[in-house]
BAFI-972036 format. One record per residue (C-alpha): residue number from 1; x, y, z. Coordinates in nm, 3 decimals, always signed. Last residue first. Example, Ala and Ser with C-alpha at 12.3 -4.5 7.8 and 13.67 -1.06 7.14 Angstrom:
# BAFI-972036
<n->2 | px->+1.367 | py->-0.106 | pz->+0.714>
<n->1 | px->+1.230 | py->-0.450 | pz->+0.780>
END
This chain:
# BAFI-972036
<n->259 | px->-0.809 | py->+1.574 | pz->-0.134>
<n->258 | px->-0.897 | py->+1.351 | pz->+0.162>
<n->257 | px->-0.717 | py->+1.034 | pz->+0.273>
<n->256 | px->-0.382 | py->+1.179 | pz->+0.173>
<n->255 | px->-0.167 | py->+0.989 | pz->-0.074>
<n->254 | px->+0.152 | py->+0.850 | pz->+0.077>
<n->253 | px->+0.506 | py->+0.960 | pz->+0.167>
<n->252 | px->+0.769 | py->+0.832 | pz->+0.411>
<n->251 | px->+1.082 | py->+1.034 | pz->+0.495>
<n->250 | px->+1.418 | py->+0.872 | pz->+0.572>
<n->249 | px->+1.727 | py->+0.853 | pz->+0.792>
<n->248 | px->+2.042 | py->+0.685 | pz->+0.666>
<n->247 | px->+2.218 | py->+0.349 | pz->+0.684>
<n->246 | px->+2.446 | py->+0.194 | pz->+0.422>
<n->245 | px->+2.332 | py->-0.115 | pz->+0.229>
<n->244 | px->+2.178 | py->+0.087 | pz->-0.055>
<n->243 | px->+2.516 | py->+0.240 | pz->-0.143>
<n->242 | px->+2.474 | py->+0.612 | pz->-0.220>
<n->241 | px->+2.431 | py->+0.827 | pz->-0.529>
<n->240 | px->+2.397 | py->+1.191 | pz->-0.411>
<n->239 | px->+2.116 | py->+1.438 | pz->-0.446>
<n->238 | px->+2.205 | py->+1.765 | pz->-0.271>
<n->237 | px->+2.074 | py->+2.031 | pz->-0.500>
<n->236 | px->+1.951 | py->+2.382 | pz->-0.440>
<n->235 | px->+1.747 | py->+2.272 | pz->-0.138>
<n->234 | px->+2.049 | py->+2.165 | pz->+0.066>
<n->233 | px->+1.872 | py->+2.180 | pz->+0.404>
<n->232 | px->+1.933 | py->+1.812 | pz->+0.476>
<n->231 | px->+2.137 | py->+1.616 | pz->+0.226>
<n->230 | px->+1.962 | py->+1.395 | pz->-0.026>
<n->229 | px->+2.025 | py->+1.023 | pz->-0.059>
<n->228 | px->+2.014 | py->+0.792 | pz->-0.360>
<n->227 | px->+2.023 | py->+0.417 | pz->-0.426>
<n->226 | px->+2.163 | py->+0.186 | pz->-0.696>
<n->225 | px->+2.534 | py->+0.261 | pz->-0.696>
<n->224 | px->+2.720 | py->+0.049 | pz->-0.952>
<n->223 | px->+2.542 | py->+0.207 | pz->-1.248>
<n->222 | px->+2.712 | py->+0.536 | pz->-1.167>
<n->221 | px->+2.545 | py->+0.859 | pz->-1.063>
<n->220 | px->+2.664 | py->+1.201 | pz->-1.183>
<n->219 | px->+2.773 | py->+1.425 | pz->-0.894>
<n->218 | px->+2.576 | py->+1.657 | pz->-0.669>
<n->217 | px->+2.267 | py->+1.547 | pz->-0.859>
<n->216 | px->+1.952 | py->+1.760 | pz->-0.865>
<n->215 | px->+1.740 | py->+1.582 | pz->-1.124>
<n->214 | px->+1.518 | py->+1.811 | pz->-1.334>
<n->213 | px->+1.638 | py->+1.719 | pz->-1.683>
<n->212 | px->+1.693 | py->+1.358 | pz->-1.576>
<n->211 | px->+1.319 | py->+1.308 | pz->-1.533>
<n->210 | px->+1.324 | py->+0.993 | pz->-1.321>
<n->209 | px->+1.097 | py->+0.713 | pz->-1.438>
<n->208 | px->+0.769 | py->+0.638 | pz->-1.258>
<n->207 | px->+0.725 | py->+0.315 | pz->-1.062>
<n->206 | px->+0.593 | py->+0.461 | pz->-0.735>
<n->205 | px->+0.934 | py->+0.410 | pz->-0.571>
<n->204 | px->+1.097 | py->+0.634 | pz->-0.833>
<n->203 | px->+1.302 | py->+0.490 | pz->-1.119>
<n->202 | px->+1.656 | py->+0.547 | pz->-1.240>
<n->201 | px->+1.734 | py->+0.358 | pz->-1.560>
<n->200 | px->+1.847 | py->+0.025 | pz->-1.700>
<n->199 | px->+1.957 | py->-0.194 | pz->-1.411>
<n->198 | px->+1.672 | py->-0.086 | pz->-1.186>
<n->197 | px->+1.850 | py->+0.215 | pz->-1.032>
<n->196 | px->+1.670 | py->+0.344 | pz->-0.723>
<n->195 | px->+1.482 | py->+0.657 | pz->-0.612>
<n->194 | px->+1.261 | py->+0.674 | pz->-0.303>
<n->193 | px->+1.493 | py->+0.934 | pz->-0.151>
<n->192 | px->+1.686 | py->+0.835 | pz->+0.158>
<n->191 | px->+1.810 | py->+1.089 | pz->+0.411>
<n->190 | px->+2.147 | py->+1.255 | pz->+0.457>
<n->189 | px->+2.285 | py->+1.428 | pz->+0.764>
<n->188 | px->+2.490 | py->+1.739 | pz->+0.683>
<n->187 | px->+2.309 | py->+1.940 | pz->+0.950>
<n->186 | px->+2.098 | py->+1.738 | pz->+1.194>
<n->185 | px->+1.766 | py->+1.603 | pz->+1.060>
<n->184 | px->+1.436 | py->+1.774 | pz->+1.144>
<n->183 | px->+1.540 | py->+2.044 | pz->+0.897>
<n->182 | px->+1.467 | py->+1.777 | pz->+0.635>
<n->181 | px->+1.105 | py->+1.892 | pz->+0.627>
<n->180 | px->+1.198 | py->+2.201 | pz->+0.425>
<n->179 | px->+1.365 | py->+1.978 | pz->+0.166>
<n->178 | px->+1.047 | py->+1.778 | pz->+0.122>
<n->177 | px->+0.849 | py->+2.101 | pz->+0.080>
<n->176 | px->+1.092 | py->+2.255 | pz->-0.169>
<n->175 | px->+1.096 | py->+1.924 | pz->-0.366>
<n->174 | px->+0.721 | py->+1.874 | pz->-0.386>
<n->173 | px->+0.605 | py->+2.209 | pz->-0.528>
<n->172 | px->+0.848 | py->+2.335 | pz->-0.793>
<n->171 | px->+1.057 | py->+2.020 | pz->-0.840>
<n->170 | px->+0.753 | py->+1.804 | pz->-0.910>
<n->169 | px->+0.842 | py->+1.434 | pz->-0.922>
<n->168 | px->+0.986 | py->+1.388 | pz->-0.574>
<n->167 | px->+0.908 | py->+1.047 | pz->-0.419>
<n->166 | px->+0.955 | py->+0.988 | pz->-0.045>
<n->165 | px->+1.006 | py->+0.628 | pz->+0.066>
<n->164 | px->+0.666 | py->+0.471 | pz->+0.012>
<n->163 | px->+0.344 | py->+0.449 | pz->+0.215>
<n->162 | px->+0.091 | py->+0.192 | pz->+0.338>
<n->161 | px->+0.234 | py->+0.217 | pz->+0.691>
<n->160 | px->+0.408 | py->-0.120 | pz->+0.667>
<n->159 | px->+0.534 | py->+0.003 | pz->+0.327>
<n->158 | px->+0.708 | py->+0.298 | pz->+0.495>
<n->157 | px->+0.900 | py->+0.078 | pz->+0.739>
<n->156 | px->+0.972 | py->-0.173 | pz->+0.463>
<n->155 | px->+1.124 | py->+0.097 | pz->+0.239>
<n->154 | px->+1.341 | py->+0.228 | pz->+0.524>
<n->153 | px->+1.463 | py->-0.123 | pz->+0.602>
<n->152 | px->+1.543 | py->-0.192 | pz->+0.236>
<n->151 | px->+1.720 | py->+0.145 | pz->+0.202>
<n->150 | px->+1.943 | py->+0.085 | pz->+0.502>
<n->149 | px->+1.828 | py->+0.210 | pz->+0.839>
<n->148 | px->+1.844 | py->+0.509 | pz->+1.074>
<n->147 | px->+1.617 | py->+0.610 | pz->+1.360>
<n->146 | px->+1.467 | py->+0.912 | pz->+1.540>
<n->145 | px->+1.426 | py->+1.142 | pz->+1.241>
<n->144 | px->+1.158 | py->+0.952 | pz->+1.052>
<n->143 | px->+0.968 | py->+1.236 | pz->+0.885>
<n->142 | px->+0.617 | py->+1.118 | pz->+0.794>
<n->141 | px->+0.463 | py->+1.290 | pz->+0.493>
<n->140 | px->+0.102 | py->+1.293 | pz->+0.371>
<n->139 | px->+0.022 | py->+1.386 | pz->+0.013>
<n->138 | px->-0.243 | py->+1.593 | pz->-0.165>
<n->137 | px->-0.035 | py->+1.911 | pz->-0.199>
<n->136 | px->+0.115 | py->+1.901 | pz->+0.153>
<n->135 | px->-0.003 | py->+1.729 | pz->+0.471>
<n->134 | px->+0.211 | py->+1.626 | pz->+0.768>
<n->133 | px->+0.193 | py->+1.288 | pz->+0.946>
<n->132 | px->+0.215 | py->+1.238 | pz->+1.324>
<n->131 | px->-0.159 | py->+1.183 | pz->+1.362>
<n->130 | px->-0.313 | py->+1.047 | pz->+1.039>
<n->129 | px->-0.343 | py->+1.276 | pz->+0.739>
<n->128 | px->-0.602 | py->+1.496 | pz->+0.566>
<n->127 | px->-0.777 | py->+1.564 | pz->+0.894>
<n->126 | px->-1.142 | py->+1.510 | pz->+0.985>
<n->125 | px->-1.319 | py->+1.694 | pz->+1.267>
<n->124 | px->-1.586 | py->+1.487 | pz->+1.439>
<n->123 | px->-1.869 | py->+1.689 | pz->+1.588>
<n->122 | px->-1.879 | py->+1.748 | pz->+1.963>
<n->121 | px->-2.012 | py->+2.101 | pz->+1.903>
<n->120 | px->-1.686 | py->+2.250 | pz->+2.030>
<n->119 | px->-1.492 | py->+2.043 | pz->+1.778>
<n->118 | px->-1.404 | py->+1.675 | pz->+1.796>
<n->117 | px->-1.085 | py->+1.489 | pz->+1.709>
<n->116 | px->-1.042 | py->+1.132 | pz->+1.584>
<n->115 | px->-1.146 | py->+1.199 | pz->+1.226>
<n->114 | px->-0.844 | py->+1.062 | pz->+1.038>
<n->113 | px->-0.776 | py->+0.744 | pz->+1.234>
<n->112 | px->-1.118 | py->+0.665 | pz->+1.382>
<n->111 | px->-1.295 | py->+0.756 | pz->+1.057>
<n->110 | px->-1.051 | py->+0.555 | pz->+0.844>
<n->109 | px->-1.080 | py->+0.255 | pz->+1.079>
<n->108 | px->-1.459 | py->+0.280 | pz->+1.061>
<n->107 | px->-1.442 | py->+0.269 | pz->+0.681>
<n->106 | px->-1.209 | py->-0.031 | pz->+0.696>
<n->105 | px->-1.444 | py->-0.213 | pz->+0.931>
<n->104 | px->-1.745 | py->-0.130 | pz->+0.714>
<n->103 | px->-1.565 | py->-0.256 | pz->+0.404>
<n->102 | px->-1.470 | py->-0.579 | pz->+0.583>
<n->101 | px->-1.822 | py->-0.624 | pz->+0.720>
<n->100 | px->-1.967 | py->-0.580 | pz->+0.370>
<n->99 | px->-1.721 | py->-0.835 | pz->+0.232>
<n->98 | px->-1.808 | py->-1.075 | pz->+0.512>
<n->97 | px->-2.180 | py->-1.043 | pz->+0.430>
<n->96 | px->-2.119 | py->-1.092 | pz->+0.058>
<n->95 | px->-1.905 | py->-1.398 | pz->+0.131>
<n->94 | px->-2.177 | py->-1.543 | pz->+0.354>
<n->93 | px->-2.449 | py->-1.483 | pz->+0.093>
<n->92 | px->-2.231 | py->-1.636 | pz->-0.176>
<n->91 | px->-2.165 | py->-1.937 | pz->+0.046>
<n->90 | px->-2.538 | py->-1.986 | pz->+0.101>
<n->89 | px->-2.603 | py->-1.961 | pz->-0.278>
<n->88 | px->-2.322 | py->-2.198 | pz->-0.378>
<n->87 | px->-2.534 | py->-2.511 | pz->-0.348>
<n->86 | px->-2.811 | py->-2.360 | pz->-0.561>
<n->85 | px->-2.559 | py->-2.241 | pz->-0.818>
<n->84 | px->-2.406 | py->-2.587 | pz->-0.838>
<n->83 | px->-2.746 | py->-2.753 | pz->-0.878>
<n->82 | px->-2.838 | py->-2.515 | pz->-1.159>
<n->81 | px->-2.503 | py->-2.579 | pz->-1.325>
<n->80 | px->-2.551 | py->-2.955 | pz->-1.304>
<n->79 | px->-2.908 | py->-2.939 | pz->-1.436>
<n->78 | px->-2.797 | py->-2.719 | pz->-1.723>
<n->77 | px->-2.515 | py->-2.958 | pz->-1.808>
<n->76 | px->-2.742 | py->-3.264 | pz->-1.782>
<n->75 | px->-2.969 | py->-3.131 | pz->-2.058>
<n->74 | px->-3.308 | py->-2.974 | pz->-1.980>
<n->73 | px->-3.494 | py->-2.942 | pz->-2.313>
<n->72 | px->-3.362 | py->-3.283 | pz->-2.415>
<n->71 | px->-3.471 | py->-3.378 | pz->-2.768>
<n->70 | px->-3.461 | py->-3.028 | pz->-2.910>
<n->69 | px->-3.595 | py->-3.041 | pz->-3.263>
<n->68 | px->-3.517 | py->-2.701 | pz->-3.405>
<n->67 | px->-3.831 | py->-2.496 | pz->-3.471>
<n->66 | px->-3.633 | py->-2.168 | pz->-3.471>
<n->65 | px->-3.806 | py->-2.060 | pz->-3.147>
<n->64 | px->-3.684 | py->-2.382 | pz->-2.982>
<n->63 | px->-3.325 | py->-2.326 | pz->-3.092>
<n->62 | px->-3.330 | py->-1.969 | pz->-2.964>
<n->61 | px->-3.473 | py->-2.081 | pz->-2.629>
<n->60 | px->-3.201 | py->-2.344 | pz->-2.600>
<n->59 | px->-2.929 | py->-2.088 | pz->-2.678>
<n->58 | px->-3.068 | py->-1.848 | pz->-2.416>
<n->57 | px->-3.070 | py->-2.124 | pz->-2.152>
<n->56 | px->-2.707 | py->-2.202 | pz->-2.233>
<n->55 | px->-2.603 | py->-1.836 | pz->-2.210>
<n->54 | px->-2.784 | py->-1.792 | pz->-1.876>
<n->53 | px->-2.619 | py->-2.099 | pz->-1.727>
<n->52 | px->-2.276 | py->-1.973 | pz->-1.831>
<n->51 | px->-2.348 | py->-1.630 | pz->-1.681>
<n->50 | px->-2.451 | py->-1.784 | pz->-1.350>
<n->49 | px->-2.129 | py->-1.986 | pz->-1.339>
<n->48 | px->-1.922 | py->-1.678 | pz->-1.420>
<n->47 | px->-2.095 | py->-1.478 | pz->-1.145>
<n->46 | px->-2.020 | py->-1.756 | pz->-0.896>
<n->45 | px->-1.654 | py->-1.757 | pz->-0.994>
<n->44 | px->-1.636 | py->-1.378 | pz->-0.964>
<n->43 | px->-1.785 | py->-1.394 | pz->-0.613>
<n->42 | px->-1.527 | py->-1.650 | pz->-0.506>
<n->41 | px->-1.237 | py->-1.452 | pz->-0.655>
<n->40 | px->-1.353 | py->-1.138 | pz->-0.472>
<n->39 | px->-1.383 | py->-1.321 | pz->-0.140>
<n->38 | px->-1.036 | py->-1.470 | pz->-0.179>
<n->37 | px->-0.887 | py->-1.127 | pz->-0.252>
<n->36 | px->-1.072 | py->-0.983 | pz->+0.048>
<n->35 | px->-0.924 | py->-1.257 | pz->+0.267>
<n->34 | px->-0.568 | py->-1.201 | pz->+0.144>
<n->33 | px->-0.599 | py->-0.825 | pz->+0.203>
<n->32 | px->-0.735 | py->-0.883 | pz->+0.552>
<n->31 | px->-0.459 | py->-1.137 | pz->+0.629>
<n->30 | px->-0.188 | py->-0.895 | pz->+0.513>
<n->29 | px->-0.334 | py->-0.611 | pz->+0.719>
<n->28 | px->-0.343 | py->-0.838 | pz->+1.026>
<n->27 | px->+0.019 | py->-0.940 | pz->+0.969>
<n->26 | px->+0.128 | py->-0.576 | pz->+0.943>
<n->25 | px->-0.057 | py->-0.492 | pz->+1.264>
<n->24 | px->+0.107 | py->-0.786 | pz->+1.442>
<n->23 | px->+0.452 | py->-0.680 | pz->+1.318>
<n->22 | px->+0.393 | py->-0.324 | pz->+1.439>
<n->21 | px->+0.272 | py->-0.447 | pz->+1.777>
<n->20 | px->+0.574 | py->-0.677 | pz->+1.809>
<n->19 | px->+0.810 | py->-0.387 | pz->+1.735>
<n->18 | px->+0.640 | py->-0.167 | pz->+1.993>
<n->17 | px->+0.667 | py->-0.444 | pz->+2.254>
<n->16 | px->+1.040 | py->-0.475 | pz->+2.189>
<n->15 | px->+1.186 | py->-0.783 | pz->+2.022>
<n->14 | px->+1.428 | py->-0.976 | pz->+2.243>
<n->13 | px->+1.808 | py->-0.987 | pz->+2.237>
<n->12 | px->+1.953 | py->-1.236 | pz->+2.482>
<n->11 | px->+2.288 | py->-1.166 | pz->+2.649>
<n->10 | px->+2.433 | py->-1.480 | pz->+2.802>
<n->9 | px->+2.639 | py->-1.464 | pz->+3.122>
<n->8 | px->+2.352 | py->-1.583 | pz->+3.339>
<n->7 | px->+2.046 | py->-1.476 | pz->+3.143>
<n->6 | px->+2.081 | py->-1.102 | pz->+3.073>
<n->5 | px->+1.798 | py->-0.934 | pz->+2.879>
<n->4 | px->+1.840 | py->-0.708 | pz->+2.577>
<n->3 | px->+1.583 | py->-0.487 | pz->+2.411>
<n->2 | px->+1.518 | py->-0.466 | pz->+2.038>
<n->1 | px->+1.402 | py->-0.209 | pz->+1.784>
END
């Protein structure tokens, strides 16, 4: 999404405010994930050091109880590990505090996002999905009917919202619902399915293989076409191999916050 500004005779394309907000939110999510990964690695390293010290102390006690002549009851290695653990203690406390703050922040975000309405008693009312998303059989769906994009752009849009381009594994429950949501698209307009060819087989965006016995192809796919669209309101079939670089509408899908 971009806006254009005229400077003299030069047209300059600038990112819209909404686009910048989305990019900032994506960057903040990336930094939080990177930070929590670093915190986890740090805590694991400290646990490993403590375990090593415990094993060495246990071996020394075993040797002493077996009347083995231990010349140095406190060898340099034990002293070094003890010193390291002592020095790491403040950092461990800080990492634990930051981890707790991160979890609290994420929990508060979930409450604010999914429980942002109140009933007559001023109690929070929680929803399965965030505003704008629709719930069905444990999943949340976002129908993107106001824009088009190639498969990569559609996939990135969904990923930025912690979702995937729609996956249809159950033809009895998921497919009828997904098809019913396509009424938001004009007649004969296609939309991306989260189904691509990986060079060997067709695979859904969540990593599962396509069940060819239940696929609803209009025509058999070829290895040269690696993406798939479905046509709106064609619930009896409508899957069509389609070039990934072409543009279509799409539907995002993710697990609901509450079962």
